[in-house]
N, C-alpha and C positions, 0 to 999 in steps of 0.2 A: 486340773488347771482350767481356768475360765478363758473365754475368748476376749474379755475386756482387759485393757491395760490400765492398771492403777498404780499408785505409788508403792503400795504394798507388794504388788507383783514385780515391780521394778527392783525393789529392795531384795526380794527373794532371788531374782535373776542375778544380781550383782554379788550377792553373798554366797551363792551355792558353791563356788569353787573352794571356799575357805571353811566349809562346815564339816568336812570329813576328817577323820583322824590322820590319814596319810596324805593330806593335801600338799604338804610341803615338798615331799619327794616328787610327786607327780607334777606339781607346778615347776619344780626345778628342772626336771627332764624337758618339759615343753620350752622353758626359757632358754636352756642350753641349745636346744635344736633351733629355736628362732635366732639366737645369736650366731650359731654356726652357719645359718643361711647367709650371713654377711660375708663369710669367707668361702663357703662352698655353695655356689648358687643352685637353686632348684631342689636338690635332693632332700635336705632337711625339711624344706617346706612341704614336700610330698607327705612325709610322715605326720607333720602337724595337721595338714588338711585331712588326712585319714583319721586322726584323733578327733578333730572337730566333727567329722561325720559320725563317729561313734556316739558323741554326745547328742548329736541331732537325732540319731536313731532312738535313743532313750526318750527324748521328748515326744517324738512322733508316736512311739509306742504307749504314751500316756504315763510314763514313769517320771518321777522327779529327776531333774538333771543332776548329775554328779560327775566327778572326775574319775573315769574308769582307769584301771591300771594300764601301764604301758607294757603289755605282755605279748600281744599278737602282732609282731612287727610285720609279718607277711601281709596280714589283713590290712594293717595301717597303710602299707605301701600300695597295695592294690586299690584300696579306697581313695587314697590321696592321688594316685595317678589318674584314676577315673575322674575325680573332681577337677584335676588340672586339665584334662582333656576337655571337659565340659566348659570350663572357663576359656580355654584357648579357642574353642569353636565359636563361642559367643563374642569374643573380642576379635576374631579373625577379620571380619569385614572392616573394622576400624583400622586395624594394622595394615591391611592391604591398601586402603585409601590413603592413609598417612604416609606409608613408605613409598607408595607409588608417586604421590605428589612430591615427596622429597627427592626421589630419583629423577623425576622430570626437572625439578629445580636444579639439581646438581648438573644434569646434562645441559640445561639451558644456560647455566652460569659459566661453566668451564669450557664448553665447546661451541660458542657462537661463531668463532671464525670458520669452523668446519661447516656450519649450517649456511653461512652466507658466502662461501668461497666462490660461488659462480657469479657473483655480482661484479660488473665491470667498473661501475662508477663508485668512487670512494664514499660519496654521500649516501648512496644506496646501501653500501656495505655497513656504514656506521648506523644508519637508520634500521637496517635489518638486525644488527647486533643488539641495538637498544630494544627493538620490538621483541626479540627472542628472550633477552634478559628480563625485561619487565613482564613479559607473558609468562615466563617460568616462575617468577615471583608471585604473580597472581594465582597461578595454578597451585603453588605450594600453600598460599594463604587459604584458598578455598578448600584444599584437601585437608588442612589442619582443622578448619572449622567443621567440615563434614565429618572428619574422623573423630573429633571430640563429641559430636552429637551421636555418632554410632557407638562411641565408648560409653556414653551415658545410657544408651539403650542396653548395651551389653552388661553394664553394672546393675541395671534394674533386673534384667532377665536371668543372670547367672545364679543368684541365690535361690530364686524360685525354681529354676531348672534343677539345681543341685538337690533341693529339698524333695522335688518330685522323684528324682533318681533314688534318693535314700528311702523314700516311702515305698517305692515299688521294687527296689533292689535290682533294677534293670538299667543299664547305661542308656539304652535307647529311649527310655521314658523321659530323659532330660530334654529330648528334642521333639517330643509329641506335645506341641503347644496347646492343642485343643483340650487335652486332658487336665491341664493345670487348674481349670475352673471347677 
């Protein structure tokens, strides 16, 4: 394989799953697992992620990509779980920021009377409730914006980290950022 991306290399990438004699059965198993993910969350996706890592190993080893057989379910589960952990860690900061902002919004929206209960003047109470409500809305808006930026960073870093994990076959390699280059 070359390092340049041409239309011929793109054609080869998109055609490889359909070039083997047993591609229909392998494709069907993957499709059924992806469909099962709509009914049984997470578990089928772990096997699919492990399968994707098998294909990634072939390419990193310099082999032509092909659809490997669905035979080593234990290895698929372990690889898929490790890939899921890598993705979870890289998206965790975004989730913390977004859920934290939503939690503060929920608290500020439903509990303002508790927060301004010490006010003696009704105008202070109403003003305090409005300040808490709009302040919580501003916090939620900012947390969503910051969370989306962190999600974008996680979406860029996760595939690279996963590829580094596959290339070195060590989970910790996914978090050694200086080795990526």
